[in-house]
Backbone bond lengths (Angstrom), bond angles and torsions (degrees), N, CA, C in turn:
res aa  C-N    CA-C-N  psi(-1)  N-CA   C-N-CA  omega(-1)  CA-C   N-CA-C  phi
1 M - - - 1.452 - - 1.530 109.07 -
2 I 1.297 116.09 141.91 1.460 122.35 176.56 1.532 107.88 -66.75
3 G 1.326 115.99 128.33 1.462 120.92 177.68 1.524 110.58 -74.19
4 L 1.327 115.80 155.58 1.459 121.82 -178.08 1.521 109.48 -132.29
5 L 1.332 116.34 121.91 1.463 121.99 177.32 1.514 108.81 -125.89
6 V 1.332 116.34 129.67 1.462 121.85 178.22 1.524 107.39 -112.98
7 V 1.336 116.22 119.75 1.463 122.14 -176.53 1.526 108.66 -118.12
8 T 1.337 115.55 119.65 1.462 120.13 -173.00 1.526 111.73 -144.18
9 H 1.288 114.94 175.02 1.461 121.58 167.82 1.533 107.29 -76.75
10 G 1.316 116.89 133.26 1.457 121.91 176.02 1.515 113.66 62.94
11 D 1.329 115.57 -145.94 1.461 123.09 -174.83 1.527 113.85 -90.02
12 L 1.308 117.98 8.40 1.460 120.68 -174.90 1.527 112.30 -56.04
13 G 1.321 117.91 -47.61 1.460 120.99 -178.45 1.510 112.41 -60.61
14 E 1.326 116.50 -46.26 1.461 121.45 178.27 1.526 110.81 -61.07
15 S 1.323 116.15 -42.28 1.467 120.71 -179.89 1.526 111.50 -66.29
16 L 1.318 117.40 -39.21 1.467 120.51 177.76 1.529 110.70 -62.90
17 L 1.325 117.11 -44.16 1.468 119.81 179.04 1.528 111.39 -64.25
18 K 1.322 117.49 -39.36 1.472 120.66 176.90 1.527 110.93 -65.05
19 S 1.316 116.46 -38.12 1.467 120.71 -179.97 1.525 111.02 -68.78
20 I 1.324 117.41 -39.95 1.463 120.36 177.54 1.518 110.23 -64.57
21 A 1.331 117.54 -35.07 1.472 121.52 178.77 1.526 111.09 -61.48
22 I 1.311 117.98 -29.56 1.469 121.39 177.08 1.532 109.51 -63.92
23 I 1.314 116.53 -37.07 1.463 122.00 -177.57 1.523 112.00 -85.62
24 A 1.336 116.60 -45.81 1.465 120.82 -168.59 1.525 114.52 -112.98
25 G 1.308 117.98 2.14 1.458 120.17 -177.51 1.517 111.29 85.92
26 E 1.321 116.19 -174.67 1.454 121.78 -176.92 1.532 111.39 -54.46
27 V 1.321 115.46 134.40 1.458 121.30 -178.61 1.533 107.57 -99.57
28 K 1.318 115.31 89.15 1.468 120.58 -179.18 1.523 110.34 -73.45
29 G 1.330 115.30 155.53 1.461 120.03 177.13 1.509 113.17 64.66
30 S 1.337 116.09 34.37 1.462 120.09 -178.49 1.520 109.97 -134.80
31 A 1.318 114.79 160.88 1.461 121.44 176.10 1.521 108.27 -159.02
32 S 1.317 114.89 167.49 1.459 120.40 174.89 1.519 108.98 -133.68
33 V 1.315 114.29 154.55 1.460 122.06 174.82 1.518 106.32 -133.17
34 G 1.326 116.02 130.97 1.456 120.50 179.56 1.516 111.95 -116.16
35 L 1.307 116.10 143.80 1.456 123.34 174.56 1.524 107.66 -101.34
36 Y 1.319 116.11 127.82 1.460 121.78 -178.09 1.525 109.81 -119.25
37 H 1.324 115.65 159.92 1.462 121.94 -179.70 1.526 110.06 -52.68
38 G 1.310 116.23 127.24 1.456 121.48 178.73 1.521 114.63 90.92
39 D 1.328 117.88 -8.40 1.465 120.77 179.14 1.528 110.68 -68.02
40 S 1.309 115.34 148.01 1.454 122.01 176.41 1.528 109.92 -83.15
41 P 1.328 117.98 129.13 1.467 119.73 175.09 1.526 112.33 -57.92
42 V 1.328 117.14 -33.86 1.464 120.37 179.02 1.525 110.12 -64.27
43 R 1.318 117.09 -44.54 1.468 120.95 178.67 1.528 110.54 -65.27
44 L 1.318 116.96 -38.88 1.468 121.10 176.16 1.521 110.00 -58.75
45 R 1.325 116.51 -46.81 1.463 121.36 -179.74 1.527 110.88 -61.72
46 E 1.325 117.05 -40.76 1.459 120.79 178.24 1.526 111.37 -63.68
47 E 1.328 116.34 -40.97 1.472 120.21 178.91 1.526 110.96 -66.35
48 I 1.316 116.51 -40.37 1.467 120.57 177.28 1.526 109.60 -60.93
49 Q 1.314 116.61 -46.61 1.459 120.76 -178.78 1.526 111.15 -61.12
50 E 1.327 117.32 -42.34 1.468 121.43 177.90 1.524 111.12 -60.61
51 K 1.337 116.35 -44.15 1.470 120.64 -178.56 1.519 111.16 -67.89
52 V 1.322 117.70 -39.81 1.464 120.86 179.14 1.521 109.96 -61.24
53 K 1.311 117.12 -46.01 1.471 120.70 179.49 1.524 111.08 -61.60
54 K 1.314 117.13 -40.32 1.471 121.41 -179.66 1.529 111.27 -67.96
55 L 1.326 116.92 -38.53 1.464 121.69 -175.76 1.528 113.63 -79.81
56 D 1.328 117.47 -20.16 1.466 120.07 -177.16 1.522 110.60 -81.72
57 T 1.334 114.97 104.38 1.466 121.00 179.38 1.525 111.31 -100.52
58 G 1.328 115.97 10.79 1.452 120.30 178.14 1.513 114.54 121.42
59 D 1.335 117.24 -18.42 1.469 120.94 -179.49 1.523 112.61 -99.28
60 G 1.322 116.92 0.17 1.457 120.49 179.95 1.511 112.24 97.92
61 V 1.316 114.72 174.63 1.462 122.17 -179.83 1.518 108.68 -131.75
62 L 1.310 115.47 134.82 1.454 122.76 174.79 1.523 106.52 -103.58
63 V 1.333 116.50 120.56 1.458 122.30 -178.65 1.516 108.36 -109.60
64 L 1.321 115.57 127.19 1.459 121.70 178.90 1.526 108.38 -113.85
65 V 1.329 116.56 129.92 1.461 120.89 177.75 1.516 109.33 -115.61
66 D 1.337 115.55 160.64 1.457 118.79 -173.67 1.525 113.95 -68.20
67 F 1.340 118.04 -47.28 1.459 117.91 176.85 1.521 110.73 -155.91
68 Y 1.313 114.53 153.93 1.449 121.61 -179.62 1.530 109.78 -68.61
69 G 1.329 115.96 133.64 1.453 120.50 175.65 1.518 114.17 98.59
70 G 1.327 117.43 -11.14 1.457 120.82 178.85 1.521 110.71 -85.01
71 T 1.307 115.83 165.42 1.463 120.99 -178.71 1.531 112.90 -56.93
72 P 1.333 120.65 -44.62 1.471 118.65 178.53 1.531 112.77 -55.81
73 G 1.298 117.38 -47.18 1.454 121.11 179.50 1.520 112.36 -67.09
74 N 1.316 116.65 -40.07 1.460 120.24 178.98 1.525 111.45 -63.28
75 E 1.327 116.89 -39.90 1.465 119.97 -180.00 1.532 111.07 -70.94
76 V 1.309 117.89 -35.09 1.467 120.92 175.47 1.523 109.53 -64.46
77 M 1.317 117.32 -43.16 1.468 120.21 -178.89 1.525 111.61 -61.98
78 K 1.324 117.86 -32.55 1.464 120.49 177.83 1.520 111.55 -64.70
79 L 1.326 117.56 -21.07 1.461 122.13 -179.34 1.529 113.40 -90.36
80 L 1.304 117.42 -6.08 1.468 120.14 -176.08 1.523 112.85 -65.32
81 T 1.315 118.34 -23.64 1.466 120.07 -179.85 1.522 112.01 -76.68
82 T 1.326 117.69 -20.20 1.469 120.29 -175.95 1.522 113.83 -119.42
83 N 1.320 118.33 -2.92 1.467 121.47 -177.08 1.513 110.91 -133.03
84 E 1.325 115.77 141.14 1.456 121.61 174.77 1.522 107.83 -87.45
85 M 1.310 115.89 108.62 1.460 120.87 177.65 1.510 108.69 -159.35
86 K 1.314 115.51 155.55 1.458 121.93 174.35 1.520 106.23 -108.01
87 V 1.326 117.09 131.50 1.455 121.31 -174.46 1.522 110.39 -121.50
88 L 1.333 115.83 130.58 1.461 122.75 175.95 1.529 109.21 -124.62
89 S 1.302 116.69 144.37 1.470 120.41 175.88 1.522 110.21 -106.07
90 G 1.331 115.62 163.43 1.460 121.44 178.12 1.512 113.58 82.10
91 V 1.316 117.14 35.46 1.466 120.80 -176.72 1.528 111.18 -52.26
92 N 1.331 115.33 137.57 1.462 120.88 173.49 1.531 108.82 -146.09
93 M 1.308 116.34 172.94 1.460 121.30 -175.72 1.524 112.41 -61.13
94 A 1.317 117.52 -38.73 1.466 120.20 -179.25 1.528 111.22 -63.35
95 M 1.321 117.06 -42.48 1.467 121.25 177.43 1.520 110.34 -61.67
96 L 1.314 115.84 -48.41 1.463 120.61 -178.41 1.522 111.45 -61.31
97 L 1.311 117.10 -44.84 1.457 120.54 -179.79 1.524 110.54 -61.47
98 E 1.312 116.86 -43.15 1.470 121.43 178.38 1.527 110.52 -58.17
99 I 1.303 116.29 -44.23 1.465 121.09 -179.21 1.520 111.04 -66.97
100 V 1.313 116.57 -49.64 1.471 121.20 -175.73 1.520 111.34 -62.30
101 V 1.304 117.18 -40.66 1.461 121.02 -178.45 1.529 111.88 -71.91
102 N 1.318 117.60 -33.47 1.467 120.70 -171.82 1.524 116.75 -102.87
103 R 1.307 119.09 -14.90 1.468 118.13 -173.02 1.518 114.42 -72.31
104 E 1.316 117.91 -18.76 1.467 119.76 175.81 1.526 111.49 -71.27
105 F 1.322 116.97 -20.48 1.455 122.03 -176.63 1.522 112.94 -105.23
106 S 1.326 117.26 5.83 1.459 120.43 -176.13 1.523 110.81 -138.54
107 T 1.304 115.51 143.13 1.458 121.04 171.68 1.528 109.87 -115.89
108 D 1.327 116.46 7.62 1.462 122.54 -179.21 1.526 109.41 -98.99
109 V 1.330 115.83 94.84 1.462 120.58 -175.61 1.530 111.48 -63.70
110 E 1.328 117.41 -33.56 1.473 120.52 178.91 1.528 111.19 -64.91
111 A 1.329 116.76 -45.28 1.464 120.87 -179.80 1.526 110.80 -65.77
112 L 1.325 116.68 -41.59 1.464 120.23 178.95 1.527 110.54 -64.18
113 A 1.321 116.62 -40.92 1.463 120.51 178.54 1.529 110.93 -62.72
114 K 1.318 116.13 -42.23 1.472 120.38 179.94 1.533 110.52 -62.36
115 T 1.324 116.46 -44.27 1.463 121.01 179.08 1.528 110.68 -63.94
116 A 1.330 116.42 -42.97 1.466 120.73 -179.99 1.523 111.43 -63.86
117 L 1.319 116.28 -42.12 1.459 120.65 179.95 1.527 110.52 -62.31
118 Q 1.327 115.91 -43.81 1.468 120.31 178.71 1.533 110.85 -62.74
119 S 1.327 116.51 -44.63 1.463 121.01 179.31 1.529 110.86 -61.88
120 G 1.326 115.73 -41.83 1.466 119.89 178.80 1.512 112.34 -62.05
121 K 1.338 115.88 -42.15 1.467 120.19 179.07 1.519 111.21 -65.66
122 E 1.346 116.29 -43.27 1.460 120.43 -177.77 1.523 112.92 -66.69
123 S 1.323 117.09 -23.03 1.465 119.87 -178.40 1.523 112.42 -78.25
124 L 1.320 117.32 -12.01 1.461 120.90 179.37 1.526 108.82 -83.31
125 Q 1.289 115.72 107.56 1.464 121.32 -175.03 1.528 110.81 -136.49
126 D 1.307 115.75 150.13 1.457 122.31 169.85 1.528 105.37 -87.93
127 L 1.325 117.37 101.67 1.466 120.72 -173.77 1.523 113.01 -69.30
128 N 1.324 117.46 -23.54 1.468 118.58 173.15 1.521 109.66 -63.99
129 E 1.321 115.46 -43.88 1.463 120.35 179.00 1.530 110.62 -65.08
130 V 1.311 117.38 -43.14 1.466 121.52 178.21 1.529 109.59 -59.21
131 Y 1.319 115.80 -47.14 1.467 121.10 -179.55 1.536 110.52 -60.91
132 N 1.320 116.49 -48.34 1.472 119.94 -178.89 1.526 111.61 -61.84
133 N 1.323 117.65 -37.01 1.468 120.48 177.09 1.524 110.85 -66.88
134 L 1.327 117.67 -38.83 1.463 120.94 177.63 1.528 110.98 -64.83
135 I 1.318 116.71 -42.29 1.477 121.14 178.61 1.530 109.84 -63.98
136 A 1.309 116.77 -42.52 1.467 120.57 -179.62 1.523 110.37 -63.81
137 K 1.313 117.71 -42.23 1.469 120.95 178.60 1.510 111.82 -66.71
138 A 1.325 117.41 -36.75 1.459 121.67 -179.96 1.527 110.31 -66.79
139 G 1.330 116.97 -30.15 1.462 121.40 -178.83 1.509 113.71 -82.40
140 E 1.327 116.95 -7.03 1.479 118.98 -178.35 1.495 111.91 -75.32
């Protein structure tokens, strides 16, 4: 199974995994790493590397970070030269759900990442606009 690591500021990654478990059940083969005020980026990078090695059972690891340009993502990128992993930024519930539901049926980390990225993008909606369009269609 493709491993799943969520790296974020604070408890966000842990909370996202707990929230996905409410929808999809226990999220096996996953972990989170959080960066807290005063933490060393070097120690964060070491913890990420340890988790990636533990999670990689042969099918690769998909690493999701909270946003591009932040310390969690920057430290993950420093590991790309020495670790086999696919990294995506902008983690959200839709991306996580896509991964959790589909990774048991796939060993292609690139394809799973592409699907997750698309799902994450599609979940970003202006709900006022969606609502107004639904009301307009209902009135036709």
